[in-house]
VONU-332001 format. One record per residue (C-alpha): residue number from 0; residue in three letters; x, y, z. Coordinates in steps of 0.1 Angstrom, whole numbers. Each point is the difference from the previous one (the first is absolute). Example, Ala and Ser with C-alpha at 12.3 -4.5 7.8 and 13.67 -1.06 7.14 Angstrom:
! residues 2
- n_res_x_y_z
- 0_Ala_123_-45_78
- 1_Ser_14_34_-7
This chain:
! residues 211
- n_res_x_y_z
- 0_Met_-1_-2_3
- 1_Thr_30_26_4
- 2_Gly_16_-12_-32
- 3_Phe_-31_13_-21
- 4_Thr_-8_30_15
- 5_Ala_42_12_-2
- 6_Ile_-3_-9_-40
- 7_Gly_-36_17_-4
- 8_Ala_10_30_16
- 9_Arg_32_5_-27
- 10_Arg_-26_-8_-25
- 11_Ser_-12_26_-22
- 12_Gly_-36_2_-14
- 13_Tyr_-5_-27_28
- 14_Asp_-28_8_25
- 15_Trp_-3_-27_29
- 16_Arg_-35_5_10
- 17_Arg_-14_-6_-35
- 18_His_31_-23_-16
- 19_Ala_5_-32_6
- 20_Val_32_-12_16
- 21_Ser_1_-24_-30
- 22_Ser_6_26_-22
- 23_Leu_37_8_15
- 24_Ala_7_-30_-21
- 25_Ala_-13_16_-35
- 26_Ala_18_29_1
- 27_Pro_39_9_-14
- 28_Gly_16_-13_32
- 29_Gly_-22_-26_9
- 30_Trp_26_-25_10
- 31_Leu_3_12_37
- 32_Gln_-38_-4_4
- 33_Arg_9_-33_-18
- 34_Ala_22_-8_22
- 35_Asn_-13_9_31
- 36_Phe_-32_-27_-10
- 37_Met_21_-29_-8
- 38_Ile_24_9_37
- 39_Thr_-30_5_23
- 40_Gly_-17_-37_-20
- 41_Ser_29_-16_7
- 42_Leu_-1_10_36
- 43_Val_-33_-8_9
- 44_Cys_6_-33_-23
- 45_Val_25_-7_31
- 46_Ala_-22_11_22
- 47_Ala_-23_-24_-7
- 48_His_25_-31_1
- 49_Gly_0_16_37
- 50_Leu_-34_-4_2
- 51_Ala_-4_-35_-9
- 52_Arg_26_-11_29
- 53_Gly_-18_20_32
- 54_Ser_-25_-12_23
- 55_Lys_-32_-7_-13
- 56_Asp_-16_12_29
- 57_Ile_20_35_-20
- 58_Val_-2_1_-27
- 59_Gly_-33_-20_-9
- 60_Arg_-9_-28_-29
- 61_Arg_30_-3_-24
- 62_Ala_-20_13_-23
- 63_Val_7_37_13
- 64_Ser_42_-9_-4
- 65_Ala_-8_-9_-39
- 66_Leu_-20_25_-5
- 67_Thr_26_29_14
- 68_Phe_26_-17_-23
- 69_Ala_-28_3_-31
- 70_Val_0_37_8
- 71_Gly_41_0_1
- 72_Gly_-6_-15_-38
- 73_Gly_-23_24_-9
- 74_Leu_22_28_8
- 75_Ile_28_-12_-14
- 76_Gly_-25_-6_-34
- 77_Ser_-7_36_7
- 78_Gly_35_10_-7
- 79_Leu_-2_-21_-29
- 80_Phe_-28_10_-16
- 81_Val_-5_37_-6
- 82_Thr_-34_14_-3
- 83_Asp_-20_17_-24
- 84_Pro_-7_39_9
- 85_Val_-24_6_30
- 86_Ala_-18_33_7
- 87_Gly_20_18_-25
- 88_Tyr_29_-8_8
- 89_Pro_30_-2_-16
- 90_Pro_-15_21_-27
- 91_Ser_-2_-7_-35
- 92_Pro_18_21_-27
- 93_Ser_-35_13_-8
- 94_Gly_-2_17_28
- 95_Gln_-37_-13_1
- 96_Asp_-5_-3_36
- 97_Gln_-35_2_6
- 98_Ala_-2_-33_-21
- 99_Asp_32_-14_16
- 100_Arg_-19_5_34
- 101_Asn_-17_-32_-9
- 102_Pro_15_-37_-5
- 103_Pro_8_-6_-39
- 104_Ala_-25_-14_-17
- 105_Val_31_-34_-16
- 106_Pro_19_-7_29
- 107_Thr_27_-6_-9
- 108_Gly_14_-40_6
- 109_Glu_28_13_31
- 110_Gly_-24_17_12
- 111_Thr_-25_-28_5
- 112_Leu_28_-15_16
- 113_His_7_30_28
- 114_Asn_-37_-5_6
- 115_Leu_0_-35_4
- 116_Cys_32_-2_25
- 117_Ala_-19_32_23
- 118_Val_-26_-32_5
- 119_Pro_19_-17_30
- 120_Ile_11_32_12
- 121_Phe_-36_16_7
- 122_Ile_-21_-25_3
- 123_Gly_22_-27_15
- 124_Ile_8_20_28
- 125_Pro_-34_9_13
- 126_Ile_-7_-40_1
- 127_Ala_27_-9_15
- 128_Ala_-5_25_28
- 129_Leu_-43_-10_4
- 130_Ile_21_-36_0
- 131_Ser_22_12_33
- 132_Ala_-31_14_12
- 133_Thr_-21_-29_2
- 134_Ser_28_-25_12
- 135_Ser_8_23_23
- 136_Ala_-33_11_15
- 137_Arg_-3_-39_8
- 138_Arg_32_-2_20
- 139_Gly_-17_30_18
- 140_Gln_20_26_-13
- 141_Tyr_-19_28_-4
- 142_Arg_16_30_-4
- 143_Trp_21_-13_-27
- 144_Ala_-24_-14_-16
- 145_Ser_-19_31_2
- 146_Tyr_28_16_-12
- 147_Ser_2_-24_-31
- 148_Ala_-34_3_-7
- 149_Gly_-3_38_-3
- 150_Ser_30_0_-20
- 151_Ala_-12_-25_-24
- 152_Ile_-32_21_-2
- 153_Ala_23_34_-5
- 154_Met_20_-14_-27
- 155_Gly_-31_-19_-22
- 156_Ser_-22_36_-1
- 157_Ala_27_20_0
- 158_Ser_15_-21_-34
- 159_Ala_-38_-1_-14
- 160_Leu_-3_37_-4
- 161_Phe_35_10_-12
- 162_Gly_-8_-26_-23
- 163_Ala_-32_20_-10
- 164_Ala_18_30_4
- 165_Phe_27_-11_-30
- 166_Gly_-27_-16_-22
- 167_Gly_-10_40_2
- 168_Ala_-25_7_25
- 169_Pro_-4_41_-4
- 170_Arg_-4_-1_41
- 171_Leu_26_-28_5
- 172_Ala_27_12_-24
- 173_Pro_16_29_15
- 174_His_6_-27_29
- 175_Gly_12_-25_-12
- 176_Gly_35_0_10
- 177_Val_-11_5_36
- 178_Leu_-21_-26_-2
- 179_Gln_18_-27_-10
- 180_Arg_35_13_25
- 181_Val_-27_-1_30
- 182_Ser_-5_-42_-21
- 183_Ile_38_-5_-1
- 184_Thr_3_17_36
- 185_Thr_-27_-19_20
- 186_Gly_11_-36_-16
- 187_Phe_38_3_2
- 188_Ala_-1_13_36
- 189_Trp_-25_-31_12
- 190_Leu_27_-23_-21
- 191_Ser_32_19_22
- 192_Ala_-22_-11_30
- 193_Leu_-3_-29_-8
- 194_Ser_37_-8_-6
- 195_Leu_8_18_31
- 196_Arg_-21_-22_19
- 197_Ala_8_-33_-14
- 198_Leu_36_13_6
- 199_Thr_-3_8_36
- 200_Ser_-16_-31_10
- 201_Ala_29_-21_-17
- 202_Leu_25_20_22
- 203_Pro_8_-8_37
- 204_Ile_-21_23_25
- 205_Ser_30_18_9
- 206_Gln_10_7_-36
- 207_Ala_-37_7_-13
- 208_Ala_-5_22_30
- 209_Val_28_21_-16
- 210_Ile_-19_5_-29
């Protein structure tokens, strides 16, 4: 999140409130965002491996670690395949700004692959959070269950809204970038909390207390 924020701040014509994070990879200098996707995805895959080895009382079912691995793979794929222009960025050479605010009539093959890679990210994390919430509730871990369920609902709702915004919904279009960032922040905050929870449970009590 820090990475794409810094990249977007230096990009001329890029409005973080309206434009998609993925669009940073489509403009000149987009290799930075592509690298950001792939490095982050690799780290998420490492986290998924750790979750698979963690206590079921903390992580939950194996499906949680499998979905986390899929999230990492989706991020790597998002770096390999560049999105088509979204919400007018990057702008077309014609400069027809209003027309560029809508998705292209015929998506490119690479853009379609990018969108497919986003599916395990924006759907996989909410599903993993719901699975974790259900598993935790059965064990009486109600605080974590509530946080997980709330994260799933918040990320899923924000994802639906930014999808409509990038699709050209007039009232939402100016806020598509904000909504996407809410979704990303909520989901990856939960994933980070789960990873930390699994890590501390695997450490001796003295070391866990320090963390």
